[in-house]
All heavy atoms as TSV, in Angstrom:
chain	resi	resn	atom	element	x	y	z
A	1	MET	N	N	-5.044	55.784	5.457
A	1	MET	CA	C	-5.833	56.573	4.547
A	1	MET	C	C	-7.329	56.464	4.982
A	1	MET	O	O	-7.779	55.471	5.411
A	1	MET	CB	C	-5.686	56.112	3.104
A	1	MET	CG	C	-6.385	57.024	2.116
A	1	MET	SD	S	-6.319	56.459	0.440
A	1	MET	CE	C	-4.704	56.965	-0.024
A	2	LYS	N	N	-8.004	57.651	4.865
A	2	LYS	CA	C	-9.376	57.694	5.290
A	2	LYS	C	C	-10.319	57.064	4.263
A	2	LYS	O	O	-10.127	57.178	3.055
A	2	LYS	CB	C	-9.764	59.214	5.478
A	2	LYS	CG	C	-11.076	59.433	6.147
A	2	LYS	CD	C	-11.312	60.881	6.410
A	2	LYS	CE	C	-12.629	61.079	7.076
A	2	LYS	NZ	N	-12.940	62.504	7.339
A	3	GLU	N	N	-11.339	56.354	4.765
A	3	GLU	CA	C	-12.285	55.660	3.882
A	3	GLU	C	C	-13.227	56.638	3.179
A	3	GLU	O	O	-13.663	57.570	3.847
A	3	GLU	CB	C	-13.115	54.703	4.779
A	3	GLU	CG	C	-14.126	53.949	4.021
A	3	GLU	CD	C	-14.866	52.998	4.954
A	3	GLU	OE1	O	-15.720	53.474	5.675
A	3	GLU	OE2	O	-14.615	51.789	4.834
A	4	ASN	N	N	-13.425	56.503	1.938
A	4	ASN	CA	C	-14.296	57.313	1.154
A	4	ASN	C	C	-15.730	56.806	1.222
A	4	ASN	O	O	-16.052	55.762	0.610
A	4	ASN	CB	C	-13.826	57.409	-0.311
A	4	ASN	CG	C	-14.576	58.456	-1.129
A	4	ASN	OD1	O	-15.789	58.620	-0.955
A	4	ASN	ND2	N	-13.860	59.077	-1.985
A	5	VAL	N	N	-16.563	57.432	1.945
A	5	VAL	CA	C	-17.967	57.000	2.187
A	5	VAL	C	C	-18.741	56.886	0.906
A	5	VAL	O	O	-19.520	55.922	0.717
A	5	VAL	CB	C	-18.640	57.940	3.201
A	5	VAL	CG1	C	-20.083	57.540	3.414
A	5	VAL	CG2	C	-17.949	57.951	4.518
A	6	LEU	N	N	-18.569	57.830	0.033
A	6	LEU	CA	C	-19.339	57.787	-1.259
A	6	LEU	C	C	-19.009	56.543	-2.044
A	6	LEU	O	O	-19.910	55.864	-2.555
A	6	LEU	CB	C	-18.978	59.044	-2.109
A	6	LEU	CG	C	-19.619	59.092	-3.479
A	6	LEU	CD1	C	-21.138	59.193	-3.388
A	6	LEU	CD2	C	-19.068	60.212	-4.280
A	7	LEU	N	N	-17.750	56.204	-2.181
A	7	LEU	CA	C	-17.355	55.035	-2.921
A	7	LEU	C	C	-17.828	53.752	-2.267
A	7	LEU	O	O	-18.263	52.804	-2.943
A	7	LEU	CB	C	-15.844	55.003	-3.161
A	7	LEU	CG	C	-15.266	56.162	-3.977
A	7	LEU	CD1	C	-13.746	56.043	-4.176
A	7	LEU	CD2	C	-15.929	56.227	-5.338
A	8	VAL	N	N	-17.758	53.681	-0.950
A	8	VAL	CA	C	-18.220	52.519	-0.259
A	8	VAL	C	C	-19.733	52.311	-0.421
A	8	VAL	O	O	-20.168	51.205	-0.762
A	8	VAL	CB	C	-17.914	52.652	1.268
A	8	VAL	CG1	C	-18.586	51.510	2.063
A	8	VAL	CG2	C	-16.387	52.591	1.491
A	9	LYS	N	N	-20.502	53.405	-0.288
A	9	LYS	CA	C	-21.958	53.236	-0.404
A	9	LYS	C	C	-22.403	52.918	-1.890
A	9	LYS	O	O	-23.303	52.170	-2.018
A	9	LYS	CB	C	-22.618	54.502	0.060
A	9	LYS	CG	C	-22.562	54.657	1.554
A	9	LYS	CD	C	-23.584	55.645	2.098
A	9	LYS	CE	C	-23.496	55.665	3.610
A	9	LYS	NZ	N	-24.257	54.654	4.193
A	10	THR	N	N	-21.715	53.522	-2.846
A	10	THR	CA	C	-22.083	53.184	-4.234
A	10	THR	C	C	-21.715	51.745	-4.579
A	10	THR	O	O	-22.394	51.125	-5.339
A	10	THR	CB	C	-21.466	54.164	-5.190
A	10	THR	OG1	O	-20.015	54.204	-5.076
A	10	THR	CG2	C	-22.024	55.581	-5.053
A	11	PHE	N	N	-20.630	51.274	-4.010
A	11	PHE	CA	C	-20.242	49.915	-4.220
A	11	PHE	C	C	-21.220	48.935	-3.633
A	11	PHE	O	O	-21.646	47.946	-4.213
A	11	PHE	CB	C	-18.818	49.627	-3.720
A	11	PHE	CG	C	-18.292	48.240	-4.009
A	11	PHE	CD1	C	-17.975	47.875	-5.298
A	11	PHE	CD2	C	-18.122	47.329	-3.019
A	11	PHE	CE1	C	-17.513	46.624	-5.565
A	11	PHE	CE2	C	-17.625	46.069	-3.286
A	11	PHE	CZ	C	-17.332	45.722	-4.579
A	12	GLN	N	N	-21.658	49.255	-2.342
A	12	GLN	CA	C	-22.666	48.438	-1.703
A	12	GLN	C	C	-23.981	48.413	-2.438
A	12	GLN	O	O	-24.651	47.386	-2.629
A	12	GLN	CB	C	-22.916	48.902	-0.291
A	12	GLN	CG	C	-21.768	48.714	0.668
A	12	GLN	CD	C	-21.987	49.409	1.979
A	12	GLN	OE1	O	-22.794	50.312	2.112
A	12	GLN	NE2	N	-21.186	49.011	2.997
A	13	PHE	N	N	-24.377	49.539	-2.987
A	13	PHE	CA	C	-25.589	49.649	-3.826
A	13	PHE	C	C	-25.494	48.778	-5.064
A	13	PHE	O	O	-26.406	48.080	-5.383
A	13	PHE	CB	C	-25.827	51.120	-4.201
A	13	PHE	CG	C	-27.071	51.376	-4.974
A	13	PHE	CD1	C	-28.300	51.225	-4.363
A	13	PHE	CD2	C	-26.980	51.600	-6.380
A	13	PHE	CE1	C	-29.480	51.431	-5.161
A	13	PHE	CE2	C	-28.139	51.800	-7.101
A	13	PHE	CZ	C	-29.405	51.707	-6.482
A	14	ALA	N	N	-24.332	48.840	-5.758
A	14	ALA	CA	C	-24.156	48.025	-6.933
A	14	ALA	C	C	-24.259	46.532	-6.623
A	14	ALA	O	O	-24.830	45.782	-7.372
A	14	ALA	CB	C	-22.836	48.352	-7.600
A	15	LYS	N	N	-23.695	46.135	-5.448
A	15	LYS	CA	C	-23.764	44.728	-5.065
A	15	LYS	C	C	-25.214	44.319	-4.831
A	15	LYS	O	O	-25.660	43.199	-5.181
A	15	LYS	CB	C	-22.943	44.443	-3.811
A	15	LYS	CG	C	-21.472	44.499	-4.078
A	15	LYS	CD	C	-20.605	43.939	-2.976
A	15	LYS	CE	C	-20.865	44.508	-1.643
A	15	LYS	NZ	N	-19.902	44.072	-0.613
A	16	LEU	N	N	-26.000	45.197	-4.177
A	16	LEU	CA	C	-27.440	44.945	-3.984
A	16	LEU	C	C	-28.230	44.764	-5.283
A	16	LEU	O	O	-29.036	43.855	-5.441
A	16	LEU	CB	C	-28.081	46.009	-3.091
A	16	LEU	CG	C	-27.682	46.063	-1.622
A	16	LEU	CD1	C	-28.197	47.343	-1.029
A	16	LEU	CD2	C	-28.179	44.837	-0.925
A	17	ILE	N	N	-27.900	45.630	-6.221
A	17	ILE	CA	C	-28.554	45.565	-7.549
A	17	ILE	C	C	-28.192	44.212	-8.216
A	17	ILE	O	O	-29.062	43.570	-8.776
A	17	ILE	CB	C	-28.096	46.728	-8.422
A	17	ILE	CG1	C	-28.650	48.041	-7.835
A	17	ILE	CG2	C	-28.532	46.572	-9.872
A	17	ILE	CD1	C	-30.149	48.212	-7.818
A	18	ILE	N	N	-26.978	43.823	-8.144
A	18	ILE	CA	C	-26.508	42.590	-8.812
A	18	ILE	C	C	-27.197	41.392	-8.154
A	18	ILE	O	O	-27.569	40.457	-8.896
A	18	ILE	CB	C	-25.015	42.506	-8.765
A	18	ILE	CG1	C	-24.379	43.573	-9.678
A	18	ILE	CG2	C	-24.495	41.087	-9.190
A	18	ILE	CD1	C	-22.916	43.761	-9.539
A	19	ARG	N	N	-27.363	41.405	-6.871
A	19	ARG	CA	C	-28.070	40.291	-6.211
A	19	ARG	C	C	-29.586	40.280	-6.478
A	19	ARG	O	O	-30.198	39.227	-6.469
A	19	ARG	CB	C	-27.843	40.373	-4.681
A	19	ARG	CG	C	-26.487	39.932	-4.272
A	19	ARG	CD	C	-26.418	39.627	-2.773
A	19	ARG	NE	N	-26.848	40.780	-2.031
A	19	ARG	CZ	C	-26.241	41.274	-0.966
A	19	ARG	NH1	N	-25.094	40.674	-0.533
A	19	ARG	NH2	N	-26.619	42.362	-0.341
A	20	PHE	N	N	-30.180	41.455	-6.764
A	20	PHE	CA	C	-31.564	41.513	-7.070
A	20	PHE	C	C	-31.898	41.131	-8.521
A	20	PHE	O	O	-33.004	40.672	-8.767
A	20	PHE	CB	C	-32.063	42.969	-6.766
A	20	PHE	CG	C	-33.554	43.136	-7.016
A	20	PHE	CD1	C	-34.469	42.493	-6.260
A	20	PHE	CD2	C	-33.988	44.033	-8.035
A	20	PHE	CE1	C	-35.819	42.718	-6.427
A	20	PHE	CE2	C	-35.293	44.239	-8.181
A	20	PHE	CZ	C	-36.263	43.560	-7.406
A	21	HIS	N	N	-30.955	41.332	-9.370
A	21	HIS	CA	C	-31.142	41.078	-10.825
A	21	HIS	C	C	-31.719	39.707	-11.174
A	21	HIS	O	O	-32.661	39.619	-11.930
A	21	HIS	CB	C	-29.793	41.287	-11.514
A	21	HIS	CG	C	-29.799	41.107	-12.975
A	21	HIS	ND1	N	-29.459	39.927	-13.585
A	21	HIS	CD2	C	-30.205	41.896	-13.996
A	21	HIS	CE1	C	-29.560	40.048	-14.898
A	21	HIS	NE2	N	-30.032	41.238	-15.136
A	22	PRO	N	N	-31.246	38.622	-10.570
A	22	PRO	CA	C	-31.805	37.279	-10.877
A	22	PRO	C	C	-33.318	37.158	-10.532
A	22	PRO	O	O	-34.038	36.429	-11.202
A	22	PRO	CB	C	-30.979	36.337	-10.009
A	22	PRO	CG	C	-29.750	36.990	-9.792
A	22	PRO	CD	C	-30.074	38.463	-9.677
A	23	ARG	N	N	-33.744	37.847	-9.535
A	23	ARG	CA	C	-35.163	37.809	-9.173
A	23	ARG	C	C	-36.042	38.397	-10.271
A	23	ARG	O	O	-37.131	37.897	-10.489
A	23	ARG	CB	C	-35.418	38.509	-7.831
A	23	ARG	CG	C	-34.794	37.833	-6.693
A	23	ARG	CD	C	-35.079	38.561	-5.384
A	23	ARG	NE	N	-34.311	37.965	-4.290
A	23	ARG	CZ	C	-34.145	38.516	-3.143
A	23	ARG	NH1	N	-34.716	39.709	-2.861
A	23	ARG	NH2	N	-33.464	37.934	-2.207
A	24	LEU	N	N	-35.538	39.445	-10.885
A	24	LEU	CA	C	-36.314	40.002	-11.968
A	24	LEU	C	C	-36.337	39.114	-13.187
A	24	LEU	O	O	-37.334	39.021	-13.899
A	24	LEU	CB	C	-35.727	41.399	-12.385
A	24	LEU	CG	C	-35.929	42.548	-11.400
A	24	LEU	CD1	C	-35.151	43.758	-11.767
A	24	LEU	CD2	C	-37.395	42.887	-11.266
A	25	ILE	N	N	-35.257	38.423	-13.400
A	25	ILE	CA	C	-35.171	37.457	-14.499
A	25	ILE	C	C	-36.200	36.322	-14.234
A	25	ILE	O	O	-36.878	35.826	-15.169
A	25	ILE	CB	C	-33.763	36.908	-14.687
A	25	ILE	CG1	C	-32.738	38.021	-15.046
A	25	ILE	CG2	C	-33.716	35.796	-15.721
A	25	ILE	CD1	C	-33.079	38.741	-16.362
A	26	GLU	N	N	-36.308	35.866	-12.982
A	26	GLU	CA	C	-37.204	34.780	-12.653
A	26	GLU	C	C	-38.636	35.119	-12.957
A	26	GLU	O	O	-39.420	34.246	-13.403
A	26	GLU	CB	C	-37.105	34.423	-11.163
A	26	GLU	CG	C	-35.898	33.672	-10.781
A	26	GLU	CD	C	-35.766	33.476	-9.306
A	26	GLU	OE1	O	-36.736	33.749	-8.540
A	26	GLU	OE2	O	-34.689	33.031	-8.854
A	27	ILE	N	N	-39.053	36.400	-12.759
A	27	ILE	CA	C	-40.414	36.791	-13.002
A	27	ILE	C	C	-40.604	37.358	-14.445
A	27	ILE	O	O	-41.528	38.052	-14.733
A	27	ILE	CB	C	-40.965	37.724	-11.919
A	27	ILE	CG1	C	-40.101	39.034	-11.861
A	27	ILE	CG2	C	-41.046	37.031	-10.627
A	27	ILE	CD1	C	-40.709	40.110	-10.953
A	28	LYS	N	N	-39.544	37.139	-15.224
A	28	LYS	CA	C	-39.579	37.513	-16.665
A	28	LYS	C	C	-39.676	38.971	-16.898
A	28	LYS	O	O	-40.345	39.470	-17.874
A	28	LYS	CB	C	-40.672	36.729	-17.401
A	28	LYS	CG	C	-40.516	35.222	-17.287
A	28	LYS	CD	C	-41.456	34.497	-18.218
A	28	LYS	CE	C	-41.439	33.026	-18.012
A	28	LYS	NZ	N	-40.189	32.336	-17.792
A	29	GLN	N	N	-39.043	39.737	-16.062
A	29	GLN	CA	C	-38.936	41.202	-16.280
A	29	GLN	C	C	-37.573	41.571	-16.913
A	29	GLN	O	O	-36.767	42.217	-16.336
A	29	GLN	CB	C	-39.132	41.943	-14.938
A	29	GLN	CG	C	-40.480	41.801	-14.396
A	29	GLN	CD	C	-41.557	42.506	-15.252
A	29	GLN	OE1	O	-41.333	43.553	-15.741
A	29	GLN	NE2	N	-42.672	41.786	-15.370
A	30	PHE	N	N	-37.363	41.095	-18.123
A	30	PHE	CA	C	-36.049	41.097	-18.738
A	30	PHE	C	C	-35.634	42.551	-19.084
A	30	PHE	O	O	-34.504	42.928	-18.826
A	30	PHE	CB	C	-36.035	40.306	-20.055
A	30	PHE	CG	C	-36.426	38.839	-19.835
A	30	PHE	CD1	C	-37.576	38.351	-20.375
A	30	PHE	CD2	C	-35.599	38.012	-19.092
A	30	PHE	CE1	C	-37.918	37.002	-20.166
A	30	PHE	CE2	C	-35.920	36.716	-18.854
A	30	PHE	CZ	C	-37.115	36.190	-19.427
A	31	GLU	N	N	-36.508	43.346	-19.623
A	31	GLU	CA	C	-36.186	44.720	-19.975
A	31	GLU	C	C	-35.798	45.539	-18.735
A	31	GLU	O	O	-34.807	46.282	-18.702
A	31	GLU	CB	C	-37.333	45.362	-20.668
A	31	GLU	CG	C	-37.016	46.715	-21.318
A	31	GLU	CD	C	-36.079	46.527	-22.502
A	31	GLU	OE1	O	-36.117	45.520	-23.210
A	31	GLU	OE2	O	-35.265	47.497	-22.737
A	32	VAL	N	N	-36.627	45.417	-17.648
A	32	VAL	CA	C	-36.340	46.103	-16.443
A	32	VAL	C	C	-35.027	45.653	-15.795
A	32	VAL	O	O	-34.228	46.459	-15.305
A	32	VAL	CB	C	-37.519	45.917	-15.429
A	32	VAL	CG1	C	-37.193	46.508	-14.068
A	32	VAL	CG2	C	-38.803	46.523	-16.009
A	33	ALA	N	N	-34.817	44.354	-15.806
A	33	ALA	CA	C	-33.585	43.785	-15.242
A	33	ALA	C	C	-32.352	44.312	-15.964
A	33	ALA	O	O	-31.361	44.678	-15.331
A	33	ALA	CB	C	-33.621	42.267	-15.348
A	34	SER	N	N	-32.454	44.336	-17.242
A	34	SER	CA	C	-31.312	44.830	-18.070
A	34	SER	C	C	-30.993	46.261	-17.787
A	34	SER	O	O	-29.836	46.684	-17.559
A	34	SER	CB	C	-31.605	44.656	-19.550
A	34	SER	OG	O	-30.608	45.190	-20.329
A	35	GLN	N	N	-32.042	47.118	-17.747
A	35	GLN	CA	C	-31.863	48.575	-17.515
A	35	GLN	C	C	-31.350	48.792	-16.089
A	35	GLN	O	O	-30.484	49.637	-15.795
A	35	GLN	CB	C	-33.140	49.309	-17.750
A	35	GLN	CG	C	-33.027	50.826	-17.516
A	35	GLN	CD	C	-32.069	51.487	-18.423
A	35	GLN	OE1	O	-31.850	51.065	-19.553
A	35	GLN	NE2	N	-31.378	52.527	-17.903
A	36	LEU	N	N	-31.920	48.047	-15.101
A	36	LEU	CA	C	-31.520	48.216	-13.735
A	36	LEU	C	C	-30.053	47.869	-13.494
A	36	LEU	O	O	-29.351	48.584	-12.763
A	36	LEU	CB	C	-32.396	47.351	-12.820
A	36	LEU	CG	C	-32.195	47.490	-11.327
A	36	LEU	CD1	C	-32.494	48.903	-10.844
A	36	LEU	CD2	C	-32.981	46.465	-10.539
A	37	ILE	N	N	-29.534	46.829	-14.133
A	37	ILE	CA	C	-28.197	46.383	-13.907
A	37	ILE	C	C	-27.247	47.469	-14.496
A	37	ILE	O	O	-26.209	47.780	-13.917
A	37	ILE	CB	C	-27.901	44.965	-14.523
A	37	ILE	CG1	C	-26.703	44.385	-13.856
A	37	ILE	CG2	C	-27.716	45.015	-16.003
A	37	ILE	CD1	C	-26.886	43.675	-12.587
A	38	ARG	N	N	-27.602	48.061	-15.622
A	38	ARG	CA	C	-26.797	49.108	-16.200
A	38	ARG	C	C	-26.811	50.384	-15.366
A	38	ARG	O	O	-25.733	50.939	-15.109
A	38	ARG	CB	C	-27.179	49.409	-17.630
A	38	ARG	CG	C	-26.837	48.353	-18.617
A	38	ARG	CD	C	-27.043	48.861	-20.094
A	38	ARG	NE	N	-28.335	49.399	-20.344
A	38	ARG	CZ	C	-29.362	48.709	-20.820
A	38	ARG	NH1	N	-29.209	47.418	-21.088
A	38	ARG	NH2	N	-30.557	49.266	-21.005
A	39	ALA	N	N	-27.966	50.826	-14.999
A	39	ALA	CA	C	-28.080	52.120	-14.253
A	39	ALA	C	C	-27.548	51.899	-12.832
A	39	ALA	O	O	-26.907	52.835	-12.318
A	39	ALA	CB	C	-29.553	52.530	-14.196
A	40	GLY	N	N	-27.870	50.835	-12.179
A	40	GLY	CA	C	-27.447	50.673	-10.794
A	40	GLY	C	C	-25.942	50.479	-10.557
A	40	GLY	O	O	-25.440	50.883	-9.529
A	41	THR	N	N	-25.246	49.976	-11.562
A	41	THR	CA	C	-23.826	49.806	-11.410
A	41	THR	C	C	-23.080	51.003	-11.992
A	41	THR	O	O	-21.920	51.223	-11.611
A	41	THR	CB	C	-23.306	48.523	-12.079
A	41	THR	OG1	O	-23.740	48.550	-13.473
A	41	THR	CG2	C	-23.883	47.308	-11.402
A	42	SER	N	N	-23.688	51.830	-12.829
A	42	SER	CA	C	-22.960	52.977	-13.416
A	42	SER	C	C	-22.772	54.057	-12.345
A	42	SER	O	O	-21.858	54.919	-12.536
A	42	SER	CB	C	-23.707	53.546	-14.568
A	42	SER	OG	O	-24.914	54.237	-14.162
A	43	ILE	N	N	-23.633	54.108	-11.312
A	43	ILE	CA	C	-23.439	55.104	-10.271
A	43	ILE	C	C	-22.033	55.000	-9.664
A	43	ILE	O	O	-21.362	55.995	-9.482
A	43	ILE	CB	C	-24.539	54.968	-9.193
A	43	ILE	CG1	C	-25.892	55.198	-9.806
A	43	ILE	CG2	C	-24.258	55.921	-8.027
A	43	ILE	CD1	C	-27.020	54.789	-8.901
A	44	GLY	N	N	-21.637	53.801	-9.320
A	44	GLY	CA	C	-20.296	53.635	-8.775
A	44	GLY	C	C	-19.193	54.011	-9.682
A	44	GLY	O	O	-18.229	54.596	-9.294
A	45	ALA	N	N	-19.345	53.625	-10.940
A	45	ALA	CA	C	-18.312	53.957	-11.946
A	45	ALA	C	C	-18.181	55.427	-12.148
A	45	ALA	O	O	-17.100	56.012	-12.193
A	45	ALA	CB	C	-18.635	53.263	-13.265
A	46	ASN	N	N	-19.282	56.129	-12.193
A	46	ASN	CA	C	-19.279	57.601	-12.340
A	46	ASN	C	C	-18.703	58.268	-11.087
A	46	ASN	O	O	-18.034	59.317	-11.207
A	46	ASN	CB	C	-20.639	58.110	-12.747
A	46	ASN	CG	C	-21.038	57.735	-14.123
A	46	ASN	OD1	O	-20.187	57.655	-15.005
A	46	ASN	ND2	N	-22.308	57.577	-14.367
A	47	SER	N	N	-19.018	57.736	-9.940
A	47	SER	CA	C	-18.492	58.313	-8.710
A	47	SER	C	C	-16.966	58.187	-8.642
A	47	SER	O	O	-16.307	59.042	-8.223
A	47	SER	CB	C	-19.128	57.663	-7.490
A	47	SER	OG	O	-20.481	57.868	-7.465
A	48	ARG	N	N	-16.481	57.031	-9.049
A	48	ARG	CA	C	-15.020	56.819	-9.111
A	48	ARG	C	C	-14.391	57.786	-10.065
A	48	ARG	O	O	-13.278	58.325	-9.796
A	48	ARG	CB	C	-14.698	55.371	-9.508
A	48	ARG	CG	C	-14.694	54.426	-8.341
A	48	ARG	CD	C	-14.033	53.179	-8.795
A	48	ARG	NE	N	-14.241	52.196	-7.725
A	48	ARG	CZ	C	-13.427	52.111	-6.701
A	48	ARG	NH1	N	-12.372	52.855	-6.584
A	48	ARG	NH2	N	-13.668	51.186	-5.797
A	49	GLU	N	N	-14.991	57.991	-11.228
A	49	GLU	CA	C	-14.461	58.951	-12.151
A	49	GLU	C	C	-14.376	60.343	-11.615
A	49	GLU	O	O	-13.444	61.092	-11.834
A	49	GLU	CB	C	-15.276	58.877	-13.443
A	49	GLU	CG	C	-14.695	59.739	-14.569
A	49	GLU	CD	C	-15.459	59.663	-15.867
A	49	GLU	OE1	O	-16.292	58.757	-15.986
A	49	GLU	OE2	O	-15.290	60.516	-16.684
A	50	ALA	N	N	-15.411	60.751	-10.855
A	50	ALA	CA	C	-15.452	62.031	-10.215
A	50	ALA	C	C	-14.308	62.204	-9.193
A	50	ALA	O	O	-13.768	63.354	-9.096
A	50	ALA	CB	C	-16.764	62.263	-9.515
A	51	GLN	N	N	-13.881	61.138	-8.568
A	51	GLN	CA	C	-12.759	61.199	-7.605
A	51	GLN	C	C	-11.484	61.564	-8.270
A	51	GLN	O	O	-10.620	62.138	-7.653
A	51	GLN	CB	C	-12.583	59.857	-6.878
A	51	GLN	CG	C	-13.763	59.418	-6.106
A	51	GLN	CD	C	-14.150	60.427	-4.994
A	51	GLN	OE1	O	-13.261	60.847	-4.208
A	51	GLN	NE2	N	-15.413	60.795	-4.904
A	52	ARG	N	N	-11.365	61.361	-9.569
A	52	ARG	CA	C	-10.142	61.670	-10.272
A	52	ARG	C	C	-10.293	62.899	-11.140
A	52	ARG	O	O	-9.572	63.106	-12.148
A	52	ARG	CB	C	-9.776	60.476	-11.198
A	52	ARG	CG	C	-9.389	59.259	-10.350
A	52	ARG	CD	C	-9.192	58.023	-11.266
A	52	ARG	NE	N	-8.764	56.876	-10.475
A	52	ARG	CZ	C	-9.590	56.084	-9.801
A	52	ARG	NH1	N	-10.900	56.320	-9.823
A	52	ARG	NH2	N	-9.113	55.027	-9.119
A	53	ALA	N	N	-11.201	63.780	-10.758
A	53	ALA	CA	C	-11.443	65.031	-11.485
A	53	ALA	C	C	-10.224	65.934	-11.412
A	53	ALA	O	O	-9.388	65.885	-10.482
A	53	ALA	CB	C	-12.614	65.787	-10.907
A	54	GLU	N	N	-10.078	66.811	-12.420
A	54	GLU	CA	C	-8.993	67.707	-12.560
A	54	GLU	C	C	-9.117	69.031	-11.696
A	54	GLU	O	O	-8.166	69.674	-11.405
A	54	GLU	CB	C	-8.730	68.066	-14.015
A	54	GLU	CG	C	-8.336	66.849	-14.809
A	54	GLU	CD	C	-8.171	67.182	-16.274
A	54	GLU	OE1	O	-8.272	68.353	-16.681
A	54	GLU	OE2	O	-8.014	66.188	-17.056
A	55	SER	N	N	-10.388	69.340	-11.378
A	55	SER	CA	C	-10.646	70.539	-10.639
A	55	SER	C	C	-11.927	70.377	-9.791
A	55	SER	O	O	-12.677	69.364	-9.989
A	55	SER	CB	C	-10.840	71.752	-11.525
A	55	SER	OG	O	-11.977	71.566	-12.307
A	56	GLY	N	N	-12.210	71.285	-8.933
A	56	GLY	CA	C	-13.444	71.230	-8.132
A	56	GLY	C	C	-14.689	71.302	-9.057
A	56	GLY	O	O	-15.695	70.596	-8.816
A	57	LYS	N	N	-14.609	72.141	-10.054
A	57	LYS	CA	C	-15.699	72.293	-10.974
A	57	LYS	C	C	-15.948	70.998	-11.793
A	57	LYS	O	O	-17.084	70.576	-11.942
A	57	LYS	CB	C	-15.427	73.445	-11.911
A	57	LYS	CG	C	-16.612	73.812	-12.806
A	57	LYS	CD	C	-16.275	75.007	-13.698
A	57	LYS	CE	C	-17.417	75.329	-14.625
A	57	LYS	NZ	N	-17.170	76.507	-15.478
A	58	ASP	N	N	-14.862	70.409	-12.181
A	58	ASP	CA	C	-14.946	69.136	-12.938
A	58	ASP	C	C	-15.505	68.055	-12.013
A	58	ASP	O	O	-16.323	67.229	-12.437
A	58	ASP	CB	C	-13.556	68.767	-13.446
A	58	ASP	CG	C	-13.574	67.521	-14.325
A	58	ASP	OD1	O	-14.560	67.366	-15.054
A	58	ASP	OD2	O	-12.586	66.782	-14.302
A	59	PHE	N	N	-15.123	68.059	-10.736
A	59	PHE	CA	C	-15.614	67.055	-9.762
A	59	PHE	C	C	-17.128	67.189	-9.604
A	59	PHE	O	O	-17.856	66.232	-9.674
A	59	PHE	CB	C	-14.926	67.256	-8.407
A	59	PHE	CG	C	-15.541	66.414	-7.296
A	59	PHE	CD1	C	-15.252	65.078	-7.215
A	59	PHE	CD2	C	-16.399	67.005	-6.371
A	59	PHE	CE1	C	-15.821	64.295	-6.227
A	59	PHE	CE2	C	-16.936	66.208	-5.361
A	59	PHE	CZ	C	-16.612	64.910	-5.288
A	60	ARG	N	N	-17.628	68.398	-9.381
A	60	ARG	CA	C	-19.061	68.664	-9.259
A	60	ARG	C	C	-19.830	68.241	-10.497
A	60	ARG	O	O	-20.866	67.602	-10.393
A	60	ARG	CB	C	-19.346	70.140	-8.907
A	60	ARG	CG	C	-18.927	70.451	-7.487
A	60	ARG	CD	C	-19.321	71.887	-7.148
A	60	ARG	NE	N	-18.802	72.926	-7.952
A	60	ARG	CZ	C	-17.547	73.445	-7.798
A	60	ARG	NH1	N	-16.838	73.090	-6.767
A	60	ARG	NH2	N	-17.128	74.393	-8.559
A	61	HIS	N	N	-19.282	68.492	-11.636
A	61	HIS	CA	C	-19.958	68.132	-12.929
A	61	HIS	C	C	-20.060	66.632	-12.988
A	61	HIS	O	O	-21.145	66.090	-13.364
A	61	HIS	CB	C	-19.190	68.722	-14.034
A	61	HIS	CG	C	-19.651	68.213	-15.391
A	61	HIS	ND1	N	-20.828	68.641	-15.967
A	61	HIS	CD2	C	-19.130	67.342	-16.262
A	61	HIS	CE1	C	-21.029	67.997	-17.105
A	61	HIS	NE2	N	-19.973	67.232	-17.335
A	62	LYS	N	N	-18.984	65.888	-12.743
A	62	LYS	CA	C	-18.973	64.447	-12.885
A	62	LYS	C	C	-19.850	63.804	-11.825
A	62	LYS	O	O	-20.519	62.822	-12.097
A	62	LYS	CB	C	-17.495	63.900	-12.784
A	62	LYS	CG	C	-16.746	64.235	-13.998
A	62	LYS	CD	C	-15.338	63.714	-13.950
A	62	LYS	CE	C	-14.648	64.040	-15.284
A	62	LYS	NZ	N	-13.312	63.475	-15.331
A	63	LEU	N	N	-19.894	64.416	-10.630
A	63	LEU	CA	C	-20.751	63.876	-9.573
A	63	LEU	C	C	-22.230	64.074	-9.887
A	63	LEU	O	O	-23.038	63.197	-9.563
A	63	LEU	CB	C	-20.391	64.464	-8.236
A	63	LEU	CG	C	-20.733	63.687	-7.006
A	63	LEU	CD1	C	-20.144	62.251	-7.083
A	63	LEU	CD2	C	-20.269	64.358	-5.783
A	64	LYS	N	N	-22.538	65.128	-10.538
A	64	LYS	CA	C	-23.945	65.356	-10.945
A	64	LYS	C	C	-24.369	64.270	-11.940
A	64	LYS	O	O	-25.540	63.813	-11.961
A	64	LYS	CB	C	-24.087	66.721	-11.616
A	64	LYS	CG	C	-24.166	67.883	-10.576
A	64	LYS	CD	C	-24.293	69.193	-11.285
A	64	LYS	CE	C	-24.139	70.305	-10.303
A	64	LYS	NZ	N	-24.286	71.624	-10.962
A	65	ILE	N	N	-23.481	63.900	-12.796
A	65	ILE	CA	C	-23.812	62.826	-13.757
A	65	ILE	C	C	-24.062	61.511	-13.034
A	65	ILE	O	O	-24.990	60.772	-13.351
A	65	ILE	CB	C	-22.610	62.613	-14.775
A	65	ILE	CG1	C	-22.508	63.855	-15.661
A	65	ILE	CG2	C	-22.832	61.347	-15.606
A	65	ILE	CD1	C	-21.282	63.876	-16.522
A	66	ALA	N	N	-23.290	61.229	-11.962
A	66	ALA	CA	C	-23.522	60.004	-11.163
A	66	ALA	C	C	-24.845	60.028	-10.542
A	66	ALA	O	O	-25.528	59.022	-10.440
A	66	ALA	CB	C	-22.376	59.894	-10.153
């Protein structure tokens, strides 16, 4: 099966965000850290959801959300 570049890149991005999160906590940027972890990891989740779209139009709509 062919590798899905979008899913690989969004997963790598989420891992980078998760590794960066403790640094923000160290410098007491709690609000930014919290928002960043939610936003940075949701891209991958929304991209995965788009892969299971029911139509091309549905796929584009879900990918725009991501």
